[in-house]
C-alpha positions as CSV (number, residue, x, y, z in Angstrom):
1,X,-3.2,-27.1,-21.1
2,X,-3.7,-24.2,-18.7
3,X,-6.7,-23.0,-20.6
4,X,-8.3,-26.5,-20.4
5,X,-7.7,-26.6,-16.6
6,X,-9.4,-23.2,-16.2
7,X,-12.4,-24.2,-18.4
8,X,-12.7,-27.5,-16.5
9,X,-12.6,-25.6,-13.1
10,X,-15.3,-23.2,-14.3
11,X,-17.5,-26.1,-15.5
12,X,-17.1,-27.9,-12.2
13,X,-17.8,-24.8,-10.1
14,X,-20.9,-24.2,-12.2
15,X,-22.1,-27.7,-11.4
16,X,-21.7,-26.9,-7.7
17,X,-23.9,-23.8,-8.1
18,X,-26.5,-25.9,-10.1
19,X,-26.6,-28.5,-7.3
20,X,-27.2,-25.7,-4.8
21,X,-30.1,-24.4,-6.9
22,X,-31.7,-27.8,-6.9
23,X,-31.2,-28.1,-3.1
24,X,-32.7,-24.7,-2.6
25,X,-35.7,-25.6,-4.8
26,X,-36.4,-28.5,-2.4
27,X,-36.4,-26.2,0.7
28,X,-39.9,-25.4,1.6
29,X,-41.0,-21.8,1.6
30,X,-44.6,-20.7,2.1
31,X,-45.7,-22.1,-1.3
32,X,-46.3,-25.6,-2.5
33,X,-44.0,-27.0,-5.2
34,X,-43.7,-30.4,-6.7
35,X,-39.9,-30.2,-6.1
36,X,-40.6,-30.6,-2.4
37,X,-41.7,-34.3,-2.8
38,X,-40.5,-35.5,-6.2
39,X,-37.1,-36.7,-5.1
40,X,-38.3,-38.5,-1.9
41,X,-37.3,-42.2,-2.1
42,X,-40.0,-44.8,-1.8
43,X,-39.7,-48.5,-1.5
44,X,-41.2,-49.9,-4.7
45,X,-41.1,-53.7,-4.7
46,X,-37.8,-53.7,-2.9
47,X,-36.2,-51.0,-5.0
48,X,-35.8,-47.4,-3.8
49,X,-37.3,-45.0,-6.4
50,X,-38.3,-41.4,-6.4
51,X,-41.9,-40.4,-6.2
52,X,-41.7,-38.7,-9.5
53,X,-40.9,-42.0,-11.1
54,X,-44.0,-43.8,-9.8
55,X,-46.6,-41.0,-9.6
56,X,-48.1,-37.9,-11.0
57,X,-47.4,-34.9,-8.8
58,X,-49.5,-31.7,-9.0
59,X,-50.1,-28.5,-7.1
60,X,-53.9,-27.8,-7.3
61,X,-53.7,-25.0,-4.7
62,X,-50.9,-22.8,-3.4
63,X,-50.7,-24.7,-0.1
64,X,-51.5,-28.3,-1.4
65,X,-49.6,-31.0,-3.3
66,X,-51.4,-34.0,-4.7
67,X,-49.7,-37.3,-5.6
68,X,-51.5,-39.8,-7.8
69,X,-49.5,-43.1,-8.1
70,X,-49.9,-45.1,-11.3
71,X,-49.8,-48.3,-9.1
72,X,-52.3,-47.8,-6.2
73,X,-50.7,-50.7,-4.2
74,X,-47.7,-48.4,-3.5
75,X,-49.8,-45.7,-1.7
76,X,-48.9,-46.8,1.8
77,X,-45.2,-46.8,0.9
78,X,-45.5,-43.2,-0.4
79,X,-47.3,-42.1,2.7
80,X,-44.6,-43.7,4.9
81,X,-41.8,-42.1,2.9
82,X,-43.4,-38.6,3.2
83,X,-43.9,-39.0,6.9
84,X,-40.3,-40.0,7.4
85,X,-38.9,-37.2,5.2
86,X,-37.8,-33.9,6.7
87,X,-40.8,-32.0,5.3
88,X,-42.7,-32.1,8.6
89,X,-46.1,-32.8,7.0
90,X,-48.7,-35.5,7.3
91,X,-50.0,-37.0,4.0
92,X,-53.8,-37.6,3.7
93,X,-55.2,-40.4,1.6
94,X,-58.2,-39.5,-0.5
95,X,-59.1,-42.6,-2.5
96,X,-56.3,-43.1,-5.0
97,X,-54.8,-39.7,-4.3
98,X,-52.5,-38.6,-1.6
99,X,-52.9,-34.9,-0.5
100,X,-50.4,-32.9,1.4
101,X,-51.6,-29.7,3.0
102,X,-48.7,-27.4,3.8
103,X,-49.4,-25.4,7.0
104,X,-48.1,-21.9,7.2
105,X,-44.5,-21.9,8.4
106,X,-43.9,-20.9,12.0
107,X,-41.2,-18.3,12.9
108,X,-39.1,-21.1,14.4
109,X,-39.4,-23.3,11.3
110,X,-38.5,-20.3,9.1
111,X,-35.3,-19.7,11.1
112,X,-34.5,-23.5,10.9
113,X,-34.9,-23.4,7.1
114,X,-32.6,-20.3,6.9
115,X,-30.0,-22.2,8.9
116,X,-30.3,-25.2,6.6
117,X,-30.0,-22.9,3.5
118,X,-26.9,-21.5,5.0
119,X,-25.4,-24.9,5.5
120,X,-26.2,-25.9,1.9
121,X,-24.6,-22.7,0.6
122,X,-21.5,-23.4,2.7
123,X,-21.3,-26.9,1.2
124,X,-21.4,-25.3,-2.3
125,X,-18.7,-22.9,-1.3
126,X,-16.5,-25.7,0.0
127,X,-17.0,-27.6,-3.3
128,X,-16.0,-24.5,-5.2
129,X,-12.9,-24.1,-3.0
130,X,-12.0,-27.8,-3.4
131,X,-12.1,-27.4,-7.2
132,X,-9.8,-24.3,-6.9
133,X,-7.4,-26.2,-4.6
134,X,-7.2,-29.2,-7.1
135,X,-6.5,-26.9,-10.0
136,X,-3.9,-24.9,-8.0
137,X,-2.1,-28.3,-7.4
138,X,-2.2,-29.0,-11.1
139,X,-0.8,-25.6,-11.9
140,X,2.0,-26.1,-9.4
141,X,2.7,-29.5,-11.0
142,X,2.9,-27.9,-14.4
143,X,5.3,-25.3,-13.1
144,X,7.6,-28.0,-11.6
145,X,7.5,-30.1,-14.8
146,X,8.5,-27.0,-16.8
147,X,7.2,-26.0,-20.2
148,X,5.3,-23.0,-18.7
149,X,6.8,-19.8,-17.4
150,X,6.3,-18.6,-13.9
151,X,4.3,-15.6,-15.3
152,X,1.9,-18.0,-17.2
153,X,1.3,-19.9,-14.0
154,X,0.8,-16.7,-12.0
155,X,-1.7,-15.4,-14.5
156,X,-3.6,-18.7,-14.5
157,X,-3.8,-18.6,-10.7
158,X,-5.1,-15.1,-10.8
159,X,-7.7,-16.1,-13.4
160,X,-8.6,-19.1,-11.3
161,X,-9.2,-16.8,-8.3
162,X,-11.5,-14.6,-10.4
163,X,-13.5,-17.6,-11.5
164,X,-13.7,-18.8,-7.9
165,X,-14.8,-15.3,-6.7
166,X,-17.5,-15.2,-9.4
167,X,-19.0,-18.5,-8.4
168,X,-18.8,-17.8,-4.7
169,X,-20.6,-14.5,-5.3
170,X,-23.4,-16.5,-7.2
171,X,-23.7,-18.8,-4.2
172,X,-24.0,-15.7,-1.9
173,X,-26.7,-14.2,-4.2
174,X,-28.7,-17.4,-4.3
175,X,-28.5,-17.7,-0.5
176,X,-29.7,-14.1,0.2
177,X,-32.5,-14.6,-2.3
178,X,-33.6,-17.9,-0.7
179,X,-33.4,-16.4,2.9
180,X,-35.6,-13.5,1.8
181,X,-38.1,-15.9,0.2
182,X,-38.2,-18.1,3.4
183,X,-38.6,-15.2,5.7
184,X,-41.3,-13.5,3.7
185,X,-44.6,-14.2,5.5
């Protein structure tokens, strides 16, 4: 029972780190990436869908992203969604293709992105701590119900703290790597 709780906690904390990795991938650095636009929601015949579901996205140059929708009638909707996103870029229509030229990041924008990365990392840390808190409650409940010795519960809590520390350290490593990537001109 205790072993299952710890494995579940590790799995859930791992998911928090994976979500953070995905969020960081969507944070703009100096280079173009399809991840920047693929999850932007677009109104497609009354249904919100992601750009990656309705178009082909490519990076022909290091500072440019192209979006080629399979249904050209949705181009204005894609342009609108990109303008309203927090990317801070203007899409340009080129026939049936939408081009997004990414300007170099200003010092102010870089600092803003670092702050945003810090907030995302803190959300991941909070998610990890919440998992720890829930499992601690479960361990206390097992202790009250009996069936497990106080030493078993104490060892489990120590192991849970080690797991928590491991994932918190991963979050910190990801954050410092992302900050360095953003601040590199």
